[in-house]
N, CA, C and O atoms as CSV, one atom per row, in Angstrom:
chain,resi,resn,atom,element,x,y,z
A,1,MET,N,N,25.530,32.566,75.609
A,1,MET,CA,C,25.804,33.907,75.045
A,1,MET,C,C,27.173,33.705,74.431
A,1,MET,O,O,28.089,33.095,74.983
A,2,ALA,N,N,27.231,34.318,73.145
A,2,ALA,CA,C,28.458,34.247,72.383
A,2,ALA,C,C,29.251,35.415,72.765
A,2,ALA,O,O,28.721,36.487,73.055
A,3,VAL,N,N,30.664,35.199,72.771
A,3,VAL,CA,C,31.495,36.134,73.274
A,3,VAL,C,C,32.381,36.545,72.197
A,3,VAL,O,O,33.088,35.696,71.654
A,4,SER,N,N,32.417,37.862,71.803
A,4,SER,CA,C,33.153,38.338,70.669
A,4,SER,C,C,34.586,38.610,71.120
A,4,SER,O,O,34.819,39.390,72.044
A,5,ILE,N,N,35.543,37.960,70.457
A,5,ILE,CA,C,37.009,38.082,70.910
A,5,ILE,C,C,37.785,38.539,69.607
A,5,ILE,O,O,37.637,38.016,68.502
A,6,ALA,N,N,38.599,39.548,69.889
A,6,ALA,CA,C,39.507,39.987,68.760
A,6,ALA,C,C,40.886,39.855,69.429
A,6,ALA,O,O,41.113,40.116,70.610
A,7,VAL,N,N,41.772,39.418,68.528
A,7,VAL,CA,C,43.122,39.258,68.844
A,7,VAL,C,C,43.987,40.309,68.211
A,7,VAL,O,O,43.924,40.588,67.013
A,8,VAL,N,N,44.840,40.909,69.118
A,8,VAL,CA,C,45.919,41.915,68.573
A,8,VAL,C,C,47.311,41.130,68.463
A,8,VAL,O,O,47.953,40.805,69.462
A,9,GLU,N,N,47.675,40.884,67.274
A,9,GLU,CA,C,48.944,40.003,67.085
A,9,GLU,C,C,50.063,41.049,67.004
A,9,GLU,O,O,49.872,42.185,66.569
A,10,SER,N,N,51.225,40.600,67.443
A,10,SER,CA,C,52.525,41.429,67.314
A,10,SER,C,C,53.358,40.843,66.119
A,10,SER,O,O,53.839,41.630,65.304
A,11,THR,N,N,53.533,39.576,65.993
A,11,THR,CA,C,54.362,39.189,64.926
A,11,THR,C,C,53.803,37.928,64.185
A,11,THR,O,O,54.218,37.716,63.046
A,12,ASP,N,N,53.029,37.204,64.665
A,12,ASP,CA,C,52.614,35.973,63.991
A,12,ASP,C,C,51.200,35.705,64.440
A,12,ASP,O,O,50.647,36.383,65.306
A,13,ARG,N,N,50.608,34.640,63.787
A,13,ARG,CA,C,49.135,34.323,64.324
A,13,ARG,C,C,49.048,33.162,65.279
A,13,ARG,O,O,48.072,32.413,65.341
A,14,GLN,N,N,50.221,33.052,66.081
A,14,GLN,CA,C,50.279,32.054,66.939
A,14,GLN,C,C,49.125,32.093,68.135
A,14,GLN,O,O,48.575,31.075,68.555
A,15,LEU,N,N,48.854,33.414,68.604
A,15,LEU,CA,C,48.009,33.684,69.526
A,15,LEU,C,C,46.447,33.306,69.146
A,15,LEU,O,O,45.655,32.803,69.942
A,16,THR,N,N,46.160,33.647,67.767
A,16,THR,CA,C,44.936,33.349,67.311
A,16,THR,C,C,44.798,31.740,67.366
A,16,THR,O,O,43.851,31.200,67.937
A,17,MET,N,N,45.705,31.112,66.800
A,17,MET,CA,C,45.635,29.627,66.805
A,17,MET,C,C,45.448,29.019,68.029
A,17,MET,O,O,44.555,28.191,68.207
A,18,LEU,N,N,46.259,29.384,68.928
A,18,LEU,CA,C,46.066,29.075,70.371
A,18,LEU,C,C,44.710,29.273,70.929
A,18,LEU,O,O,44.142,28.342,71.500
A,19,ALA,N,N,44.141,30.478,70.791
A,19,ALA,CA,C,42.848,30.742,71.306
A,19,ALA,C,C,41.843,29.824,70.692
A,19,ALA,O,O,41.005,29.248,71.386
A,20,ARG,N,N,41.922,29.675,69.334
A,20,ARG,CA,C,40.947,28.851,68.650
A,20,ARG,C,C,41.177,27.282,69.086
A,20,ARG,O,O,40.213,26.516,69.106
A,21,GLY,N,N,42.336,26.895,69.390
A,21,GLY,CA,C,42.614,25.558,69.753
A,21,GLY,C,C,42.120,25.201,71.192
A,21,GLY,O,O,41.984,24.038,71.572
A,22,ALA,N,N,41.827,26.464,72.073
A,22,ALA,CA,C,41.423,26.363,73.339
A,22,ALA,C,C,39.914,26.445,73.460
A,22,ALA,O,O,39.344,26.474,74.551
A,23,GLY,N,N,39.217,26.485,72.148
A,23,GLY,CA,C,37.705,26.551,72.055
A,23,GLY,C,C,37.125,27.851,72.168
A,23,GLY,O,O,35.925,28.051,72.355
A,24,LEU,N,N,38.032,28.757,72.045
A,24,LEU,CA,C,37.540,30.313,72.015
A,24,LEU,C,C,37.061,30.634,70.632
A,24,LEU,O,O,37.694,30.108,69.717
A,25,ILE,N,N,36.052,31.407,70.324
A,25,ILE,CA,C,35.657,31.782,69.043
A,25,ILE,C,C,36.305,33.124,68.779
A,25,ILE,O,O,35.886,34.106,69.392
A,26,VAL,N,N,37.317,33.240,67.894
A,26,VAL,CA,C,37.874,34.498,67.510
A,26,VAL,C,C,37.251,35.144,66.450
A,26,VAL,O,O,37.204,34.615,65.339
A,27,ALA,N,N,36.709,36.365,66.707
A,27,ALA,CA,C,35.860,36.991,65.641
A,27,ALA,C,C,36.774,37.643,64.518
A,27,ALA,O,O,36.379,37.819,63.366
A,28,GLY,N,N,38.049,37.985,64.981
A,28,GLY,CA,C,39.108,38.651,64.122
A,28,GLY,C,C,40.336,38.952,64.818
A,28,GLY,O,O,40.515,38.811,66.028
A,29,SER,N,N,41.252,39.420,63.885
A,29,SER,CA,C,42.527,39.824,64.550
A,29,SER,C,C,43.008,41.038,63.738
A,29,SER,O,O,42.676,41.264,62.575
A,30,VAL,N,N,43.815,41.776,64.473
A,30,VAL,CA,C,44.559,43.099,63.781
A,30,VAL,C,C,45.946,42.956,64.223
A,30,VAL,O,O,46.246,42.351,65.252
A,31,PRO,N,N,46.899,43.584,63.344
A,31,PRO,CA,C,48.109,43.805,63.813
A,31,PRO,C,C,48.293,44.744,64.880
A,31,PRO,O,O,47.451,45.640,64.942
A,32,ILE,N,N,49.238,44.735,65.759
A,32,ILE,CA,C,49.394,45.584,66.880
A,32,ILE,C,C,49.574,46.895,66.514
A,32,ILE,O,O,49.301,47.722,67.384
A,33,GLY,N,N,50.017,47.357,65.309
A,33,GLY,CA,C,50.224,48.707,64.938
A,33,GLY,C,C,48.844,49.279,64.427
A,33,GLY,O,O,48.803,50.441,64.026
A,34,GLU,N,N,47.790,48.541,64.434
A,34,GLU,CA,C,46.505,48.973,63.841
A,34,GLU,C,C,45.461,48.884,64.965
A,34,GLU,O,O,44.265,48.779,64.696
A,35,LEU,N,N,45.909,48.927,66.195
A,35,LEU,CA,C,45.045,48.753,67.290
A,35,LEU,C,C,43.890,49.843,67.283
A,35,LEU,O,O,42.735,49.521,67.561
A,36,ALA,N,N,44.220,51.047,66.980
A,36,ALA,CA,C,43.179,52.191,66.927
A,36,ALA,C,C,42.160,51.996,65.845
A,36,ALA,O,O,41.086,52.597,65.867
A,37,GLY,N,N,42.515,51.110,64.848
A,37,GLY,CA,C,41.567,50.739,63.927
A,37,GLY,C,C,40.289,50.112,64.227
A,37,GLY,O,O,39.326,50.196,63.465
A,38,LEU,N,N,40.272,49.401,65.481
A,38,LEU,CA,C,39.134,48.765,65.965
A,38,LEU,C,C,37.960,49.554,66.120
A,38,LEU,O,O,36.833,49.067,66.041
A,39,ASP,N,N,38.214,50.893,66.362
A,39,ASP,CA,C,37.103,51.748,66.715
A,39,ASP,C,C,36.313,51.960,65.261
A,39,ASP,O,O,35.133,52.310,65.247
A,40,ARG,N,N,36.894,51.772,64.325
A,40,ARG,CA,C,36.187,51.944,62.975
A,40,ARG,C,C,35.460,50.670,62.502
A,40,ARG,O,O,34.638,50.656,61.586
A,41,GLN,N,N,35.830,49.659,63.185
A,41,GLN,CA,C,34.933,48.355,62.742
A,41,GLN,C,C,33.725,48.354,63.462
A,41,GLN,O,O,33.137,47.273,63.479
A,42,GLY,N,N,33.212,49.287,64.055
A,42,GLY,CA,C,31.686,49.309,64.644
A,42,GLY,C,C,31.911,48.833,66.150
A,42,GLY,O,O,32.806,49.258,66.879
A,43,LYS,N,N,31.099,48.026,66.445
A,43,LYS,CA,C,31.007,47.472,67.946
A,43,LYS,C,C,32.359,46.851,68.351
A,43,LYS,O,O,32.941,46.008,67.668
A,44,PRO,N,N,32.784,47.318,69.464
A,44,PRO,CA,C,34.000,46.803,70.076
A,44,PRO,C,C,33.895,45.331,70.509
A,44,PRO,O,O,32.804,44.918,70.902
A,45,PRO,N,N,34.987,44.497,70.459
A,45,PRO,CA,C,34.761,43.016,70.844
A,45,PRO,C,C,34.480,43.174,72.447
A,45,PRO,O,O,34.735,44.165,73.131
A,46,ASP,N,N,33.907,41.980,72.861
A,46,ASP,CA,C,33.837,41.850,74.330
A,46,ASP,C,C,35.094,41.718,74.996
A,46,ASP,O,O,35.314,42.346,76.032
A,47,VAL,N,N,36.035,40.863,74.425
A,47,VAL,CA,C,37.315,40.763,75.017
A,47,VAL,C,C,38.437,40.935,73.908
A,47,VAL,O,O,38.400,40.416,72.793
A,48,LEU,N,N,39.356,41.683,74.361
A,48,LEU,CA,C,40.562,41.804,73.351
A,48,LEU,C,C,41.684,41.209,73.913
A,48,LEU,O,O,42.049,41.622,75.014
A,49,LEU,N,N,42.421,40.142,73.260
A,49,LEU,CA,C,43.580,39.660,73.517
A,49,LEU,C,C,44.710,40.251,72.896
A,49,LEU,O,O,44.789,40.348,71.671
A,50,VAL,N,N,45.744,40.720,73.809
A,50,VAL,CA,C,46.716,41.478,73.181
A,50,VAL,C,C,48.127,40.747,73.399
A,50,VAL,O,O,48.597,40.554,74.520
A,51,ASP,N,N,48.715,40.382,72.272
A,51,ASP,CA,C,50.198,39.641,72.151
A,51,ASP,C,C,51.306,40.747,72.477
A,51,ASP,O,O,51.697,41.518,71.601
A,52,LEU,N,N,51.732,40.777,73.635
A,52,LEU,CA,C,52.855,41.657,73.997
A,52,LEU,C,C,54.130,40.877,74.123
A,52,LEU,O,O,55.082,41.473,74.626
A,53,ARG,N,N,54.278,39.736,73.773
A,53,ARG,CA,C,55.471,39.028,73.758
A,53,ARG,C,C,56.594,39.641,72.789
A,53,ARG,O,O,56.340,39.844,71.601
A,54,GLY,N,N,57.732,39.899,73.299
A,54,GLY,CA,C,58.670,40.559,72.719
A,54,GLY,C,C,58.640,42.048,72.636
A,54,GLY,O,O,59.369,42.711,71.899
A,55,ARG,N,N,57.695,42.543,73.489
A,55,ARG,CA,C,57.511,44.008,73.611
A,55,ARG,C,C,57.754,44.269,75.167
A,55,ARG,O,O,57.585,43.403,76.026
A,56,THR,N,N,58.184,45.615,75.425
A,56,THR,CA,C,58.467,45.949,76.919
A,56,THR,C,C,57.452,46.984,77.464
A,56,THR,O,O,57.421,47.317,78.649
A,57,THR,N,N,56.586,47.490,76.467
A,57,THR,CA,C,55.587,48.511,76.805
A,57,THR,C,C,54.155,48.143,76.182
A,57,THR,O,O,54.014,47.385,75.222
A,58,LEU,N,N,53.265,48.693,76.766
A,58,LEU,CA,C,51.877,48.429,76.153
A,58,LEU,C,C,51.744,49.423,75.017
A,58,LEU,O,O,52.315,50.507,75.130
A,59,PRO,N,N,51.014,49.135,73.895
A,59,PRO,CA,C,50.700,50.064,72.871
A,59,PRO,C,C,49.856,51.277,73.359
A,59,PRO,O,O,48.817,51.131,74.003
A,60,THR,N,N,50.318,52.351,73.046
A,60,THR,CA,C,49.669,53.648,73.565
A,60,THR,C,C,48.084,53.638,73.153
A,60,THR,O,O,47.241,54.166,73.878
A,61,ASP,N,N,47.799,53.068,72.073
A,61,ASP,CA,C,46.304,53.157,71.623
A,61,ASP,C,C,45.453,52.230,72.694
A,61,ASP,O,O,44.242,52.419,72.814
A,62,LEU,N,N,46.118,51.246,73.448
A,62,LEU,CA,C,45.204,50.397,74.293
A,62,LEU,C,C,44.607,51.132,75.429
A,62,LEU,O,O,43.472,50.808,75.776
A,63,ALA,N,N,45.194,52.033,76.020
A,63,ALA,CA,C,44.553,52.814,77.094
A,63,ALA,C,C,43.461,53.674,76.534
A,63,ALA,O,O,42.358,53.704,77.080
A,64,ASN,N,N,43.738,54.380,75.450
A,64,ASN,CA,C,42.677,55.222,74.714
A,64,ASN,C,C,41.419,54.277,74.320
A,64,ASN,O,O,40.278,54.693,74.518
A,65,LEU,N,N,41.641,53.053,73.785
A,65,LEU,CA,C,40.616,52.292,73.378
A,65,LEU,C,C,39.851,51.752,74.585
A,65,LEU,O,O,38.630,51.602,74.553
A,66,LYS,N,N,40.544,51.488,75.565
A,66,LYS,CA,C,39.783,50.983,76.816
A,66,LYS,C,C,38.977,52.120,77.439
A,66,LYS,O,O,37.841,51.848,77.829
A,67,ARG,N,N,39.415,53.299,77.569
A,67,ARG,CA,C,38.763,54.520,78.083
A,67,ARG,C,C,37.334,54.624,77.160
A,67,ARG,O,O,36.226,54.810,77.664
A,68,ARG,N,N,37.571,54.477,75.817
A,68,ARG,CA,C,36.328,54.643,75.089
A,68,ARG,C,C,35.334,53.473,75.237
A,68,ARG,O,O,34.128,53.646,75.060
A,69,HIS,N,N,35.842,52.327,75.553
A,69,HIS,CA,C,34.987,51.129,75.654
A,69,HIS,C,C,35.126,50.459,77.033
A,69,HIS,O,O,35.598,49.323,77.089
A,70,PRO,N,N,34.758,51.076,78.098
A,70,PRO,CA,C,35.121,50.421,79.369
A,70,PRO,C,C,34.669,49.016,79.720
A,70,PRO,O,O,35.178,48.362,80.631
A,71,ARG,N,N,33.706,48.601,78.963
A,71,ARG,CA,C,33.119,47.271,79.223
A,71,ARG,C,C,33.843,46.218,78.539
A,71,ARG,O,O,33.630,45.019,78.723
A,72,MET,N,N,34.760,46.728,77.696
A,72,MET,CA,C,35.580,45.648,76.726
A,72,MET,C,C,36.702,45.057,77.899
A,72,MET,O,O,37.417,45.790,78.583
A,73,GLY,N,N,36.683,43.856,77.948
A,73,GLY,CA,C,37.769,43.129,78.678
A,73,GLY,C,C,39.114,43.141,77.888
A,73,GLY,O,O,39.111,42.981,76.667
A,74,VAL,N,N,40.209,43.324,78.562
A,74,VAL,CA,C,41.561,43.181,77.906
A,74,VAL,C,C,42.398,41.992,78.652
A,74,VAL,O,O,42.513,42.020,79.877
A,75,VAL,N,N,42.927,41.037,77.939
A,75,VAL,CA,C,43.754,40.105,78.403
A,75,VAL,C,C,45.086,40.224,77.674
A,75,VAL,O,O,45.130,40.122,76.448
A,76,ILE,N,N,46.212,40.447,78.439
A,76,ILE,CA,C,47.509,40.602,77.700
A,76,ILE,C,C,48.293,39.288,77.871
A,76,ILE,O,O,48.184,38.624,78.901
A,77,VAL,N,N,49.076,38.927,76.859
A,77,VAL,CA,C,49.916,37.798,76.984
A,77,VAL,C,C,51.273,38.352,76.788
A,77,VAL,O,O,51.536,38.898,75.716
A,78,ALA,N,N,52.203,38.257,77.775
A,78,ALA,CA,C,53.504,38.754,77.749
A,78,ALA,C,C,54.640,37.790,78.115
A,78,ALA,O,O,54.444,36.851,78.886
A,79,SER,N,N,55.781,38.024,77.575
A,79,SER,CA,C,56.924,37.082,77.866
A,79,SER,C,C,57.236,37.130,79.463
A,79,SER,O,O,57.487,36.129,80.135
A,80,GLN,N,N,57.184,38.350,79.915
A,80,GLN,CA,C,57.367,38.475,81.380
A,80,GLN,C,C,56.657,39.704,81.885
A,80,GLN,O,O,56.568,40.676,81.134
A,81,LEU,N,N,56.189,39.736,82.993
A,81,LEU,CA,C,55.493,41.053,83.614
A,81,LEU,C,C,56.384,41.685,84.739
A,81,LEU,O,O,56.317,41.338,85.918
A,82,ASP,N,N,57.103,42.509,84.322
A,82,ASP,CA,C,57.792,43.225,85.418
A,82,ASP,C,C,57.077,44.271,86.018
A,82,ASP,O,O,56.131,44.729,85.376
A,83,PRO,N,N,57.357,44.775,87.201
A,83,PRO,CA,C,56.635,45.787,87.916
A,83,PRO,C,C,56.168,46.878,87.094
A,83,PRO,O,O,55.006,47.283,87.137
A,84,ALA,N,N,57.121,47.387,86.298
A,84,ALA,CA,C,56.702,48.662,85.499
A,84,ALA,C,C,55.661,48.311,84.356
A,84,ALA,O,O,54.828,49.164,84.052
A,85,MET,N,N,55.679,47.210,83.779
A,85,MET,CA,C,54.594,46.835,82.851
A,85,MET,C,C,53.310,46.480,83.546
A,85,MET,O,O,52.218,46.733,83.036
A,86,MET,N,N,53.447,45.883,84.730
A,86,MET,CA,C,52.093,45.624,85.539
A,86,MET,C,C,51.562,46.840,85.730
A,86,MET,O,O,50.431,47.006,85.272
A,87,LEU,N,N,52.165,47.889,86.380
A,87,LEU,CA,C,51.653,49.131,86.587
A,87,LEU,C,C,51.039,49.772,85.502
A,87,LEU,O,O,49.909,50.240,85.644
A,88,GLU,N,N,51.668,49.858,84.383
A,88,GLU,CA,C,51.317,50.282,83.061
A,88,GLU,C,C,49.959,49.516,82.576
A,88,GLU,O,O,49.042,50.086,81.986
A,89,ALA,N,N,49.978,48.253,82.890
A,89,ALA,CA,C,48.729,47.500,82.432
A,89,ALA,C,C,47.490,47.886,83.397
A,89,ALA,O,O,46.351,48.035,82.954
A,90,MET,N,N,47.780,48.010,84.565
A,90,MET,CA,C,46.660,48.455,85.485
A,90,MET,C,C,45.974,49.785,85.033
A,90,MET,O,O,44.772,49.933,84.815
A,91,ARG,N,N,46.929,50.695,84.935
A,91,ARG,CA,C,46.596,52.061,84.617
A,91,ARG,C,C,45.854,52.047,83.191
A,91,ARG,O,O,45.027,52.933,82.974
A,92,ALA,N,N,46.101,51.141,82.277
A,92,ALA,CA,C,45.455,51.088,80.970
A,92,ALA,C,C,44.187,50.373,81.048
A,92,ALA,O,O,43.501,50.385,80.026
A,93,GLY,N,N,43.722,49.713,82.133
A,93,GLY,CA,C,42.556,49.044,82.319
A,93,GLY,C,C,42.589,47.456,81.894
A,93,GLY,O,O,41.593,46.827,81.535
A,94,VAL,N,N,43.870,46.946,81.999
A,94,VAL,CA,C,43.843,45.612,81.492
A,94,VAL,C,C,43.283,44.630,82.582
A,94,VAL,O,O,43.631,44.746,83.757
A,95,SER,N,N,42.401,43.654,82.160
A,95,SER,CA,C,41.654,42.853,83.030
A,95,SER,C,C,42.466,41.722,83.610
A,95,SER,O,O,42.397,41.425,84.803
A,96,GLU,N,N,43.294,41.052,82.676
A,96,GLU,CA,C,43.901,39.694,83.124
A,96,GLU,C,C,45.338,39.719,82.308
A,96,GLU,O,O,45.513,40.385,81.288
A,97,SER,N,N,46.202,38.992,82.849
A,97,SER,CA,C,47.547,38.801,82.148
A,97,SER,C,C,47.899,37.360,82.239
A,97,SER,O,O,47.623,36.689,83.233
A,98,VAL,N,N,48.545,36.861,81.134
A,98,VAL,CA,C,48.951,35.562,81.001
A,98,VAL,C,C,50.530,35.630,80.574
A,98,VAL,O,O,50.877,36.419,79.695
A,99,THR,N,N,51.355,34.884,81.145
A,99,THR,CA,C,52.731,34.978,80.791
A,99,THR,C,C,53.104,33.817,79.979
A,99,THR,O,O,52.501,32.751,80.100
A,100,ASP,N,N,54.141,33.988,79.098
A,100,ASP,CA,C,54.702,32.879,78.235
A,100,ASP,C,C,55.560,32.053,79.008
A,100,ASP,O,O,56.293,32.564,79.855
A,101,PRO,N,N,55.544,30.746,78.791
A,101,PRO,CA,C,54.800,29.984,77.591
A,101,PRO,C,C,53.266,29.898,78.080
A,101,PRO,O,O,52.975,29.587,79.235
A,102,VAL,N,N,52.379,30.185,77.155
A,102,VAL,CA,C,50.947,30.194,77.528
A,102,VAL,C,C,50.451,29.025,76.955
A,102,VAL,O,O,50.805,28.693,75.824
A,103,ALA,N,N,49.616,28.324,77.659
A,103,ALA,CA,C,48.861,27.094,77.337
A,103,ALA,C,C,47.251,27.568,76.999
A,103,ALA,O,O,46.698,28.516,77.556
A,104,GLY,N,N,46.700,26.797,76.081
A,104,GLY,CA,C,45.419,27.038,75.819
A,104,GLY,C,C,44.426,27.240,76.951
A,104,GLY,O,O,43.646,28.192,76.988
A,105,PRO,N,N,44.513,26.171,77.985
A,105,PRO,CA,C,43.578,26.324,79.091
A,105,PRO,C,C,43.836,27.526,79.876
A,105,PRO,O,O,42.885,28.136,80.364
A,106,ASP,N,N,45.113,27.947,80.052
A,106,ASP,CA,C,45.343,29.194,80.829
A,106,ASP,C,C,44.707,30.467,80.091
A,106,ASP,O,O,44.196,31.392,80.722
A,107,LEU,N,N,44.784,30.427,78.785
A,107,LEU,CA,C,44.180,31.540,77.999
A,107,LEU,C,C,42.676,31.481,78.188
A,107,LEU,O,O,42.036,32.497,78.460
A,108,LYS,N,N,42.113,30.288,78.045
A,108,LYS,CA,C,40.778,30.257,78.224
A,108,LYS,C,C,40.126,30.663,79.563
A,108,LYS,O,O,39.075,31.289,79.701
A,109,ALA,N,N,40.891,30.223,80.460
A,109,ALA,CA,C,40.514,30.549,81.918
A,109,ALA,C,C,40.552,32.149,82.187
A,109,ALA,O,O,39.734,32.738,82.894
A,110,ALA,N,N,41.613,32.742,81.521
A,110,ALA,CA,C,41.709,34.224,81.743
A,110,ALA,C,C,40.553,34.863,80.896
A,110,ALA,O,O,40.055,35.897,81.341
A,111,VAL,N,N,40.154,34.427,79.901
A,111,VAL,CA,C,38.990,34.971,78.987
A,111,VAL,C,C,37.764,34.708,79.827
A,111,VAL,O,O,36.980,35.648,79.952
A,112,ASP,N,N,37.477,33.512,80.448
A,112,ASP,CA,C,36.264,33.177,81.135
A,112,ASP,C,C,36.197,34.094,82.331
A,112,ASP,O,O,35.105,34.509,82.719
A,113,ARG,N,N,37.380,34.440,82.957
A,113,ARG,CA,C,37.313,35.316,84.302
A,113,ARG,C,C,36.858,36.732,83.778
A,113,ARG,O,O,36.016,37.349,84.430
A,114,VAL,N,N,37.363,37.243,82.675
A,114,VAL,CA,C,37.031,38.497,82.230
A,114,VAL,C,C,35.567,38.553,81.877
A,114,VAL,O,O,34.843,39.436,82.338
A,115,VAL,N,N,35.118,37.602,81.051
A,115,VAL,CA,C,33.553,37.538,80.812
A,115,VAL,C,C,32.817,37.379,81.942
A,115,VAL,O,O,31.785,38.049,81.997
A,116,GLY,N,N,33.116,36.557,83.003
A,116,GLY,CA,C,32.439,36.501,84.220
A,116,GLY,C,C,32.302,37.797,85.015
A,116,GLY,O,O,31.252,38.116,85.572
A,117,GLN,N,N,33.434,38.538,85.039
A,117,GLN,CA,C,33.320,39.849,85.642
A,117,GLN,C,C,32.275,40.815,85.081
A,117,GLN,O,O,31.663,41.646,85.752
A,118,HIS,N,N,32.143,40.596,83.727
A,118,HIS,CA,C,31.282,41.658,83.094
A,118,HIS,C,C,29.847,41.047,82.881
A,118,HIS,O,O,28.906,41.782,82.581
A,119,ALA,N,N,29.698,39.686,83.042
A,119,ALA,CA,C,28.311,39.158,82.979
A,119,ALA,C,C,27.707,39.024,84.350
A,119,ALA,O,O,26.584,38.534,84.469
A,120,ALA,N,N,28.439,39.463,85.452
A,120,ALA,CA,C,27.686,39.255,86.757
A,120,ALA,C,C,26.431,40.145,86.787
A,120,ALA,O,O,26.534,41.318,86.430
A,121,PRO,N,N,25.271,39.655,87.189
A,121,PRO,CA,C,24.241,40.440,87.273
A,121,PRO,C,C,24.285,41.410,88.545
A,121,PRO,O,O,24.689,41.045,89.649
A,122,THR,N,N,23.847,42.614,88.267
A,122,THR,CA,C,23.889,43.598,89.298
A,122,THR,C,C,22.569,43.861,89.748
A,122,THR,O,O,21.686,44.079,88.919
A,123,ALA,N,N,22.329,43.866,90.980
A,123,ALA,CA,C,21.071,44.301,91.539
A,123,ALA,C,C,21.108,45.836,91.733
A,123,ALA,O,O,22.143,46.452,91.990
A,124,PRO,N,N,19.808,46.435,91.578
A,124,PRO,CA,C,19.678,47.803,91.967
A,124,PRO,C,C,19.883,48.075,93.300
A,124,PRO,O,O,19.223,47.433,94.118
A,125,GLY,N,N,20.804,49.042,93.740
A,125,GLY,CA,C,21.163,49.351,95.072
A,125,GLY,C,C,20.219,50.486,95.565
A,125,GLY,O,O,19.438,51.087,94.827
A,126,GLN,N,N,20.378,50.710,96.897
A,126,GLN,CA,C,19.691,51.793,97.649
A,126,GLN,C,C,20.839,52.667,98.212
A,126,GLN,O,O,21.943,52.205,98.500
A,127,ILE,N,N,20.507,53.890,98.337
A,127,ILE,CA,C,21.370,54.732,99.144
A,127,ILE,C,C,20.689,55.223,100.360
A,127,ILE,O,O,19.634,55.846,100.246
A,128,LEU,N,N,21.169,55.008,101.417
A,128,LEU,CA,C,20.495,55.353,102.731
A,128,LEU,C,C,21.381,56.502,103.447
A,128,LEU,O,O,22.559,56.346,103.769
A,129,ALA,N,N,20.687,57.586,103.629
A,129,ALA,CA,C,21.567,58.609,104.361
A,129,ALA,C,C,20.892,58.858,105.865
A,129,ALA,O,O,19.676,58.879,106.054
A,130,PHE,N,N,21.706,59.007,106.700
A,130,PHE,CA,C,21.273,59.419,108.175
A,130,PHE,C,C,21.635,60.700,108.640
A,130,PHE,O,O,21.319,61.056,109.775
């Protein structure tokens, strides 16, 4: 199964190159200021890699995008994850986080965990009331 990955870059294309170097197939990338524009591109990606290095907060559009597409996985890459940013990330629906310096295998492992969470088959359940 091919996984659609989009990268949200902050300043350069380093994260895209790192993801491709780790064997991930990147469908496209957008500047961090154009995150809201992903909705206009049709089907959302399966996984969104968001480069937060050099930033202290998450983009406001990230939580809105995640609410509209709850099955989309989100992996953030940050210089450091302080408690305030972690809380903000959890509230926004971020699935995984990787801190700088990030290596290709770490990034691939985070994406694989996100894909695994969404690909796990679910069996129909029963509700029993007594």
